[in-house]
Structure formats: structure tokens, C-alpha cells
BAKE-767945 format. One line per 2 residues: their letters; for each residue x, y, z of N, C-alpha, C, CB. Coordinates in Angstrom, 1 decimal, always signed. Each point is the difference from the previous one (the first is absolute). Last residue first. Glycine has a CB too. Layout:
a	X:Y:Z:X:Y:Z:X:Y:Z:X:Y:Z | ... $
END
This chain:
xx	-131.7:+15.1:+11.1:-1.5:+0.2:+0.2:-0.3:+1.4:+0.1:-0.2:-2.2:+1.1 | +4.3:-1.4:-2.8:-0.3:+1.4:+0.3:-1.5:+0.2:+0.0:+2.2:+0.7:-1.1 $
xx	+1.7:-5.0:+1.8:-1.4:+0.5:-0.4:-0.2:+1.4:+0.4:-0.8:-2.3:+0.3 | +5.6:-0.1:-1.6:-0.8:+0.6:+1.1:-1.4:+0.4:-0.5:+2.2:+0.9:+1.1 $
xx	+1.1:-5.0:-2.9:-0.5:+1.4:-0.3:-0.8:+0.5:+1.2:-0.1:-0.5:-2.4 | +4.2:-3.1:+2.9:-1.5:+0.0:-0.3:-0.4:+1.5:-0.2:-0.4:-2.1:+1.4 $
xx	+4.8:+0.8:-0.1:-0.2:-0.7:-1.3:-1.5:+0.1:-0.4:+1.9:-1.5:+0.5 | -0.3:+3.3:+3.6:+0.4:+0.8:-1.1:-0.2:-0.6:-1.3:+1.7:+1.0:+1.5 $
xx	-2.4:-3.3:+2.6:-1.1:+0.9:-0.3:+0.3:+0.9:-1.2:-0.7:-0.1:+2.4 | +4.0:-2.9:-0.7:-1.1:-0.7:-0.6:-1.1:+0.9:-0.4:+0.6:-2.0:+1.3 $
xx	+2.9:+3.9:+1.1:+0.5:-0.5:-1.3:-1.1:-0.7:-0.8:+2.4:-0.2:+0.9 | -3.2:+1.5:+3.6:+0.0:+1.2:-0.9:+0.4:-0.4:-1.4:+0.5:+1.5:+1.9 $
xx	-0.2:-4.8:+1.4:-1.4:+0.3:-0.2:-0.1:+1.2:-1.0:-0.6:-0.9:+2.3 | +4.9:-0.3:-0.7:-0.5:-1.0:-1.0:-1.5:+0.3:-0.4:+1.6:-1.7:+0.9 $
xx	+1.5:+5.8:+0.7:-0.5:-1.2:+0.6:-0.5:-0.9:-1.1:-0.6:+1.1:+2.1 | +2.3:+4.0:-1.5:+0.8:-1.1:-0.5:-0.4:-1.3:+0.7:+1.9:+1.6:-0.5 $
xx	-5.0:+2.9:-0.8:+0.9:-0.5:+1.0:+0.7:-1.2:-0.5:-1.4:+0.9:+1.9 | -0.4:+3.0:-5.3:-0.5:-1.1:+0.9:+1.1:-0.4:+1.0:-1.5:-0.8:-1.8 $
xx	+2.1:+4.1:-1.8:-0.9:+0.5:+1.0:-0.4:-1.0:+1.0:-0.8:+1.6:-1.7 | +3.7:-2.5:-2.1:+0.7:+0.9:+1.0:-0.9:+0.5:+1.1:+1.5:+0.6:-1.9 $
xx	-3.3:-3.4:-1.6:+1.0:-0.7:+0.8:+0.6:+0.9:+1.0:+0.4:-1.6:-1.9 | -3.2:+3.6:-1.3:-0.8:-0.8:+1.0:+0.9:-0.8:+0.9:-1.9:-0.2:-1.6 $
xx	+4.0:+2.4:-1.9:-0.5:+1.0:+1.0:-0.8:-0.7:+1.0:-0.1:+1.8:-1.7 | +1.6:-4.3:-1.9:+1.1:+0.3:+1.0:-0.5:+1.0:+1.0:+1.7:-0.5:-1.8 $
xx	-4.8:-0.6:-1.6:+0.3:-1.1:+0.9:+1.1:+0.2:+1.0:-0.8:-1.5:-1.8 | -0.2:+4.9:-1.5:-1.1:-0.2:+0.9:+0.3:-1.1:+1.0:-1.6:+0.8:-1.8 $
xx	+4.7:-0.2:-1.6:+0.1:+1.1:+0.9:-1.1:-0.1:+1.1:+1.0:+1.4:-1.8 | -1.1:-4.5:-1.8:+1.2:-0.2:+0.9:+0.0:+1.1:+1.1:+1.3:-1.2:-1.9 $
xx	-4.5:+1.8:-1.5:-0.4:-1.1:+0.9:+1.2:-0.4:+1.0:-1.6:-0.9:-1.8 | +2.5:+4.0:-1.6:-0.8:+0.6:+1.1:-0.6:-1.0:+0.9:-0.6:+1.8:-1.6 $
xx	+3.0:-3.4:-2.0:+0.9:+0.7:+0.8:-0.7:+0.7:+1.2:+1.5:+0.4:-2.0 | -4.1:-2.5:-1.3:+0.6:-1.0:+0.9:+1.1:+0.7:+0.8:-0.5:-1.8:-1.6 $
xx	-1.6:+4.5:-1.6:-1.0:-0.5:+0.9:+0.6:-0.9:+1.0:-1.8:+0.3:-1.7 | +4.5:+1.2:-1.8:-0.2:+1.0:+0.9:-1.0:-0.4:+1.1:+0.4:+1.7:-1.8 $
xx	+0.5:-4.7:-1.8:+1.1:+0.2:+0.9:-0.2:+1.0:+1.1:+1.5:-0.7:-1.9 | -4.8:+0.3:-1.4:+0.0:-1.2:+0.9:+1.2:+0.1:+0.9:-1.2:-1.4:-1.7 $
xx	+1.0:+4.6:-1.7:-1.0:+0.3:+1.0:-0.1:-1.2:+1.0:-1.3:+1.4:-1.7 | +4.2:-1.9:-1.9:+0.5:+1.0:+0.9:-1.0:+0.4:+1.1:+1.4:+0.9:-1.9 $
xx	-2.7:-4.0:-1.5:+1.0:-0.6:+0.9:+0.6:+1.0:+1.0:+0.6:-1.6:-1.8 | -3.7:+3.1:-1.5:-0.6:-0.9:+0.9:+1.0:-0.6:+1.0:-1.8:-0.6:-1.7 $
xx	+3.5:+3.1:-1.8:-0.7:+0.9:+1.0:-0.7:-0.9:+1.0:-0.3:+1.8:-1.7 | +2.3:-4.1:-1.8:+1.0:+0.6:+0.8:-0.6:+0.9:+1.1:+1.6:-0.1:-1.9 $
xx	-4.5:-1.8:-1.3:+0.6:-1.1:+0.9:+1.0:+0.6:+0.9:-0.5:-1.7:-1.7 | -1.2:+4.5:-1.7:-1.0:-0.2:+1.1:+0.5:-1.1:+1.0:-1.8:+0.7:-1.6 $
xx	+4.5:+0.0:-2.2:+0.0:+1.2:+0.9:-1.0:-0.1:+1.1:+0.7:+1.4:-1.9 | -0.6:-4.7:-1.5:+1.2:-0.1:+0.9:+0.1:+1.2:+1.0:+1.2:-1.3:-1.8 $
xx	-6.1:-0.1:+0.1:+1.3:+0.3:-0.7:+1.1:-0.1:+1.0:-1.2:+1.6:-1.7 | -3.2:-4.6:+2.3:+0.5:+1.4:+0.2:+1.2:+0.2:-0.8:-1.0:+0.1:+2.3 $
xx	-3.4:-3.7:-2.8:+1.4:+0.2:+0.1:+0.4:+1.5:+0.1:+0.3:-2.1:-1.3 | -4.7:-0.6:+3.0:+0.3:+1.1:-0.9:+1.5:+0.2:+0.0:-2.3:+1.1:+0.3 $
xx	+0.5:-4.6:+2.4:-0.9:+0.0:-1.2:+0.3:+1.0:-1.0:-1.7:-0.9:+1.5 | +4.2:+0.6:+2.6:+0.0:-1.3:-0.6:-0.8:-0.1:-1.3:+0.2:-0.9:+2.4 $
xx	+0.0:+4.9:+0.3:+1.1:-0.2:-0.9:+0.1:-1.4:-0.6:+1.1:+1.8:+1.3 | -4.3:-0.7:+2.1:-0.4:+0.6:-1.3:+1.1:-0.2:-1.0:-1.4:+1.7:+1.2 $
xx	+2.3:-3.0:+3.1:-0.9:-1.0:-0.6:-0.5:+0.6:-1.3:-0.7:-0.8:+2.2 | +3.6:+3.6:+0.2:+0.7:-1.2:-0.4:-1.0:-1.1:-0.7:+1.6:+0.4:+1.9 $
xx	-3.4:+3.5:+0.0:+0.7:+0.4:-1.2:+0.8:-1.3:-0.5:+0.2:+2.5:+0.7 | -2.3:-2.9:+3.4:-1.1:+0.2:-1.0:+0.7:+0.3:-1.4:-1.6:+0.8:+1.7 $
xx	+4.4:-1.1:+2.2:-0.6:-1.3:-0.4:-1.0:+0.1:-1.1:+0.4:-0.8:+2.3 | +1.3:+4.8:-0.6:+1.1:-0.7:-0.7:-0.5:-1.4:-0.4:+1.7:+1.3:+1.3 $
xx	-4.6:+1.2:+1.4:+0.1:+0.6:-1.4:+1.1:-0.7:-0.8:-0.8:+2.2:+0.9 | +0.4:-3.4:+3.6:-1.2:-0.5:-0.7:+0.0:+0.6:-1.4:-1.3:-0.2:+2.1 $
xx	+4.6:+1.8:+0.7:+0.3:-1.4:-0.3:-1.2:-0.6:-0.7:+1.4:-0.2:+2.0 | -1.9:+4.6:-0.6:+1.1:+0.0:-1.0:+0.3:-1.5:-0.4:+1.0:+2.2:+0.9 $
xx	-4.0:-1.4:+2.8:-0.6:+0.4:-1.3:+1.0:-0.1:-1.2:-1.6:+1.6:+1.3 | +3.3:-2.3:+3.0:-1.0:-1.1:-0.3:-0.6:+0.3:-1.3:-0.4:-0.4:+2.4 $
xx	+3.3:+3.7:-0.7:+0.7:-1.2:-0.5:-0.9:-1.2:-0.3:+1.9:+0.7:+1.4 | -3.8:+3.3:+0.5:+0.6:+0.3:-1.3:+0.7:-1.3:-0.6:+0.2:+2.5:+0.6 $
xx	-1.7:-2.7:+3.9:-1.2:+0.0:-1.0:+0.5:+0.2:-1.4:-1.5:+0.9:+1.8 | +4.8:-0.7:+1.7:-0.6:-1.3:-0.1:-1.1:+0.0:-1.1:+0.5:-0.4:+2.4 $
xx	+2.6:+4.0:-0.7:+0.0:-0.5:-1.4:-0.8:-1.2:-0.2:+2.2:+1.0:-0.2 | -1.2:+1.4:+4.4:-1.1:+0.6:-0.7:-0.1:-0.5:-1.5:+0.2:+2.0:+1.5 $
xx	+3.4:-3.1:+1.6:-1.2:-0.7:+0.3:-1.2:+0.5:-0.8:+0.9:-0.5:+2.3 | +3.7:+2.2:-2.0:-0.4:-0.7:-1.2:-1.2:-0.8:+0.2:+2.3:+0.0:-0.6 $
xx	+0.2:+4.3:+3.0:-1.0:-0.9:+0.3:-0.4:-0.7:-1.4:-0.8:+1.3:+2.1 | +5.7:+0.9:-0.6:-1.2:+0.2:-0.8:-1.0:-1.1:+0.3:+1.4:+1.1:-1.8 $
xx	+3.1:-0.7:+3.6:-1.0:+0.6:+0.8:-1.3:+0.3:-0.8:+1.8:+1.0:+1.4 | +2.8:-3.2:-2.5:-0.4:+1.3:-0.5:-1.1:+0.7:+0.9:+0.5:-0.8:-2.3 $
xx	+1.6:-3.7:+2.8:+0.8:+1.1:+0.5:-0.6:+1.4:-0.4:+2.0:-1.5:+0.0 | -3.8:-2.9:-1.2:+0.1:-0.1:+1.4:+0.7:+1.3:+0.6:+0.1:-2.5:-0.2 $
xx	-1.0:+1.8:-4.6:-1.2:-0.1:+0.8:+0.2:+0.1:+1.5:-0.9:-1.4:-1.9 | +4.7:+1.5:-1.0:-0.9:+1.2:-0.3:-1.2:-0.1:+0.9:+0.8:+0.2:-2.3 $
xx	+2.0:-3.9:+2.3:+0.6:+1.1:+0.7:-0.8:+1.3:-0.2:+2.2:-1.0:-0.4 | -3.6:-2.9:-1.9:-0.1:-0.2:+1.5:+0.6:+1.2:+0.7:+0.1:-2.5:-0.3 $
xx	+0.4:+2.4:-4.3:-1.4:+0.2:+0.3:-0.2:-0.1:+1.5:-0.7:-0.9:-2.2 | +4.9:-0.1:+0.6:-0.2:+1.4:-0.1:-1.5:+0.3:+0.4:+1.8:+0.3:-1.8 $
xx	-0.5:-4.8:+1.4:+0.6:+0.6:+1.2:-0.2:+1.5:+0.0:+1.7:-1.8:+0.0 | -3.2:-0.5:-3.8:-0.8:-0.3:+1.1:+0.6:+0.6:+1.3:-0.7:-2.1:-1.2 $
END
């Protein structure tokens, strides 16, 4: 987690563009997980599913730490970071 924070805040890469991809990836992981309740997967598929889930949540950490590094250091900003930003 500390490495993700350092990468997101010090690298200069804009991880904010990952929001839509991460939302779709999370919904896909949930759908595959629900499907896996009814259809048993092999051990190899479970390992691949777990590795993809770890990658998605690592990207979520990078995305969140990037948002933290871009905002001002106030209580209002901290509360607003917990809420999703509406994109119109």
C-alpha cells in the first residue's frame, strides 16, 4: 500500500483516467464471482480470477492515492474524496 501511494503521488502519471475502466472491471469481477457460485471453476481459473482481482484492486489503490495527492489538505476535501465524482 505504501508503494502504491508513493507511485501514485510521485510518478506524475495521471491515474484519474482509470475510473471508468476500474468500474467496469469491478462489475465484471462481481458478475464472474456470482457466476462462479453456480458453476464451479477449476483451480487454474480460480487462480487467474484471484490475480485479476488483485491487479484491479491495486489499480484502485493507485487511483485513490492519485486523487488524494491532487486534492487540498482540508476536512472538506477528505470527506468529498470518499464520495464518487459525478461525471456529466
